N, C-alpha and C positions, 0 to 999 in steps of 0.2 A: 504494500499500499504506500502510495506517494504521500509525503508529508509536507507538500507545498502549500501555497495559498488556497484558501477554501471559498473565498468570495472574489468578485471582480475587483473591488477596491483593494484588497490585499495583493492581487495579481498586478495591478497598476503600480502599487507602491514598491513591489519587488523589481520593477523595471522590465517586466516581460514584454517582448515585442513579438507579434504574430509574423509569420512568414509562410509563403506558399510551400506546398509539398516539394516542388522542384527546387526552390531556393534552399530549403532544408537539406535535401539529399545532396545537392551540389555542394553546399558548404561543408557538410560532414565528410563528403568524399574528398574534397580539397585537403581538409585537415588530415585524413588518413594518408593521402599521397605525399603530403609534405613531411609527415612523420616516418615515411617509409614503411608503413604498415601494409601487409598484403591485403588485397581486395578479393573477397570471396575465396579464402584459402581452402575451403572444402571442395572446390570445383577443380579436380585434377585434369591436366592435359589442355586446359583453356587459357593458361597463363599468357601465352604469346599470340593467341588468335582471338577467341571470343571475348575474353574479359576486357582487352583494350577497347574493343568496339562498344561494349556495354558502358565502359567508363566514358567514352566520347558521347554516347547517347545521353547519359545522365548530366554531363556537363553542358550539353546542348539543350537540356530540358525536353527531350523527345519521349513520346509514347513509343513502345518497342514491340515489334513483331518478331518472334523467335521461330525460325523455320528450320526444321530438321527431322530426321527419322526418329522412330520410337527409341526410347532408352538412351537419349543423349542429354539427359539432365536439364531439359527445358523448364520443367516445373520447379526443380531445385534451384535453378538459376533465378527464377522469378521470386521464389520465397527468400532467397538470399539477399534480395534488395532491401529487406527490412533492416539489415545491418547498417544501412545508411540513414535510418530514421532516428530522431531523437529518442532517448529512453522513455520519456513521458511527454504527453501532450495535454494541455488544458482545454476542456470543452465546457459548454454550459450543461450543468448537471441535468440529466433526464432527456437530453436531446437525442433523437433517433439518427441524426445525420452528422454527429460530432461538430455541432455549431461552434464556430470561433467566437469566443466571448466578446471580442472587439467588433465582429462583423458577422452576425448570425445570418443564415440563409432561410431557415424554416420559419413558418408562422409561429411555432412554439418558441423558437429562440428569440425572435423579434419581440414577441409579447412579454416574455420573461425579462428581457433587458429593459423594455419600456416600463414595466411595473415595478421592478426591484432596483434598477440602476446598479450602483456599486455593491448592493447587497446580493446581486445575482450569484447563486451558488455555482461553485466550480468543482468539476470532477476531473480526475487525471487518468488517462488511458495509456497503457504501455505500448511501445513500438510494435510488438508482435501482434497486438490486437488491431492494428491498423492495416492489416492485409486480409483480403478476401479473394477467394477463387471460385470459379464456376466451370464445371465441365460442360461445354456446349453440346447439346443434343437436339435433334430435330424438333423435339416437343418443347423446347425452352421458349418461354413467352416473354413478351414485353413486361408483363406484370412481374415475372421472376427478376428481371434485370432492372427495370426502371421503377415500376410501381403500378398500383391499381386504385380505382375508386373503392373505398371501404363501405359496403352497404350498411354495416352496423352504424357507422358514423352518420350516414344519411338518415337512418331510422331514428337516431337520436335527435334529429331536427335540424341538422346542418344542411346548407344549400350547396348545389354544384358550384356556385361562385366562391365558396369558401375553401381555401387551400387546405384546410385541416381535414378535409374528407379523404385525403390521399394516404394510402398505406404504401410507404416507400419500399422499393425493391433493393436488391443487393448493391447496386452501383451507388445510389445516393447514400446508403448506409455506410459506404466506404469513403465517404467524403473526408478529405485531408488524409488520405491513405493511398494504398496501392491495390488496384483491382486486376486480378489475373484471369483471363478467359482462355481455357485450354481447348484445343482442337477447334479453332474458330471456323474452319470450313464446314463443320457439321451443323453450324447454326443456319437456319433457313435464311434465304435471301431477304425475306420480308422483315425478319428481326434484325438482320445486319443493317438494313436501311434505318431502322429505328435507333441504331447506335451512332449514326452519323453526327447527330446533334450533340451526343454526349462527348464525342471526341473534339468537337470544334465549336458549334454554335451554342451549345449548352441549353437550348430550349427543349424542355421535356413536355411532350403532349400525351395526355392520358384521357382517352375517350372524349376527345374534343376540348378538354380543359387544359389550357396551356399554363405552365408554371415556369417562370424564369429562375433557373437554378444554375448559377455559375459555379458548378462543382469544382473543387480543388482536388484533383485526383490524377494519379499517373496510371495509365492503362498499359498492361502487358498482355500480349496474346501469343498463342503458340499454334503451329500448324505443321502437318507432315506433308511434304511435297506430293506424296502419292494421293493425298485427299483431293487435290485439285481436279482429278479426273475420275477417281473411283467413288467418292462420297459427296463431293460438293466443291464449292469454290468460294474464294473471298471476293466479294464484289469490288470492282476497281475503285469506286469512290471511297470505300471504307479502307482499302489497302493504302490509298493515297494519303489518308490522314494519319497513318503511323509515321512518325518522323524517321525512325530507323528500323530497317529489316536486317536482322542478324542471322547468319547461317551458322548452326551448330554442327558438330561432327563427333565421330567416335574417337576413342583414344588412339593416338598415332603410334604409340609404342607399347610393348609388353609391360614395362614398368608403370606407365600411366594407368593401364587397365588394372594392374595389381594394386595400385595405390587406392583405386576406387573400391576394388573388392575388399581389401583389408579394412577400409573405412566403413563399408556398408554391410558386411556379412554379420549375421546374427546367429552364430552357432551356439547351441545349448551346451551347458556344462552338465556333466554327469558325475555324481559322487563316486570317488574311487578310481576314476579314469581321467588321465590327462591326455591332451591332444598335442601332437607335434606335426605340423605340415611341412614336409620336405620342400626345399626351394624349387626342386625340379617339378614337383607336382603342382605347386602354386603357379609356376611358369607355364605348365601344361594347360591349366584352366584358362589363363589369359590367351595363350596361343590358339586354343581351340576356337575361341570367339573371333579372333583376328583371321584365322584361316577360313572359318565359315563365311565371314563377310566378303571373301574373295572367291568362294567356291562357285563354279559356273552354274551349278543346279540350284543354288540358294538365291532367293529373290532379293536383288539389290535394292529394289524400290521399297520393299518392306524393311530391310535392314535386319541386323542381329543386335538386339539390345544388350547393353552392359549388364542388364538384369540376368541374362543367361550365365555370364561369368560368376555373378554372385550366387545364383542358385546352384550352379555346378559345384562351386567351392563348398557350399553348405551341404550338398548331397554327398560329396566325398567324405566330409568329416562325419556325417551322420552314419554312413555305412561302416566307416572304420570304427566308430564307437560301438556299433551293433556287433561287429566281429569281436571287439575286445570284451564286450559283455559275455559273449558266448564262450570264448576261449579262456577268459579269466586274466588276460594280459592287463597290466596296470596302465599301459601306454597305448594309445590309438594312433597309428601312423598311416595316413591314407597312402594307397599305392594302386597298382594295376588291378588288384583284387577288388577295387571299389569303382572301377570305371563304369561298370554296368549301372551303377546307381545314377549316373548322369543321363541315362536314356530318357527317363520321364521328363526331366527338366529341359532337355534339348528338343525333344519332340514337340513340346508345347511352345517353343520360342523360335523355331526355324520354319519359314515358309519357302516352298519350292516353286520354281518356275515351271517345271514339268514333274509329273508325278504318276507313278504306277504303283501297284500293290507291292510293298516291300522296299520301295525306293528310299523311303525315309531312313530306315535302319541302315541300308547300304551306304547312303551318302554320309550319315553320321559316323559310320565306321571308317569311311574314307578320310573324314575330317580328323578323327582321333588319330588315325595312323599317320597322316601327314604331319600332325602336330608332334607326335612322339618322335618321328624321324628328325624333325627340326630341333627339338630340345636335346635329343641324344646325339646329334651330329658330332659334338665335341668328345664323345666317348670312343669313337671308332679306333683311335690310336692308343688307347690305354692298354697297358700290358695285360692287366687281369681280365679285361673284356676279351682279348684274343685268347687268353688261357681258358676262359669260360667256354668260348665257342669250341675250342679244341677238345675240351672234356666232354662236351655234348656229342661232338662228332665221334668220340671214342666209345660211345654207347651209354653214357650217363643220361638218365631221364630225370628232370627236376619238376616236381609237381608242387604247386603252391595250393595247399589245402586251407581254405578259410576257416575250417572248423576246428583246427588244432592250434595250440599256443605257438607263438612265433619261434621260441627256442627249440621246440620239438621239430617244427617245420625245417629249420636250418639244419638240425642234426640229421634229418631224413634226406637232405638234398644230395648227400654223397659227394659233395664238392670238396676240393682240396683247401687246405688252410690258406694258401696264397690267394685263392679266388675270394674266399670269405673276407680275408684282410683287405683285399682291394675294394670289395663291396662296402666294407665298413668305412673306408676312406671316403667313398662317395657319399655315404650317409652322414659322415662327420659325426658319428655317434656309435657307441658300442652296444646300445640297447638292442636285443634281438628283434624287437618290432621295427625299429628303424632300419636295421640291416636287411631284414626280409623285405621291406618296401623297396629298398635300393636294388636288391637282387631281382625283384619282380620287374622293376623298370628296365634294368639292363637286359633281362631276357626278352621282354616285350619289344625293346628297341631292336635287338638282333633279329627277332622274328619279323617285325615290320620292315626291316631293311633286307629281308630275303636271305639272311645268313644262317638261320636255324629254322626248324619246323616246330609247329605246335599241334599236338594231338590231344585226344580226350584224356590221355594218361599224363600229359605234361609237355614241357619243352624238351626237344631232343635235336640231334643233328640232322642235317639233310640226308 
């Protein structure tokens, strides 16, 4: 709870001066830039591309249209704009549209100020409460966004000429804040026309009743390029009213993808079991998404969301935890034994340009195989990998049984100490669960590279 002035008179005495939402955000942004503070530090991979464009848009005072495929943090970016707002904002207490105590817009605010003067009560709202968002859908109405005549107020005896009959919609209620409209092309063209005045002229017309509401609001909207043809379009006059159109993108590097995954993953903790994600498995998660985005049979228009990387990471950890529960191992280390756990997450997040029965599983397997070869390419010259291949060619069969403890699985592998020591070096850990995970990755890499075979009994030589 804010402990600032509680009346207009106290607010004046404190020297408070109102400023527009754009001036407020611009001023706070300038302060951050001069202090060398990072702007939107949680948005990885946008530091040199999207964020500078957003900074320019804020400095210019523009409404913003974010254009990009699904899973490119458009909504997160819009929500992050609240970091540029003041921590607290004074309003006339009880106002539905956050009336400025010095310049109220609503009939309620004007009447309160006229009746009470310096005794007008002040309420303080935090910055995060000055953000509102709406998912645009074909059934979204002007009443939802702008407002509607309230029949109850008419029944109470008010006339259509009385502004107080209006029940304000979401946009006026976000006055002096940020309004985010997601998936703008899904909004019917008739409703888009109704937004033209909101963005520029500010005249709000509700059932023939015109209210002059010069709303102080920053509008952010998002759209997927695919939507222009498949589900709808943004009408040209509305698109023209956005000062800046900013194109988002997927992470350009494996590390950027991993930074997002580590930030967003929500893996559950299980008593008695710790989790250790090997670097090569984490890199595999990120590589799978990047390979999928460039696969010829995956729809480039739909894109492959970063949410797939996050879900794959969580699925790997969950399956490793399930194995540890069954085997009694105190450490869960994701590995190739857990790759099948990613199938449900990948099938729900990849769209194909061409599809026949079974194609989805085949393409997903191709993507995983290419990713394993990419991650494992640096292993080809390791002495112990060559020794592992030689031992398999001499008749050794290595079976990775997910139902037995890791230490027993390693003992059953019949591999020499040199190979196990080399695997432990890759794992950078002597725990049996970590060594078993590294051994599985090395075997799968050799198999995916065509250097060994994989049968129902296990991995063996060609």
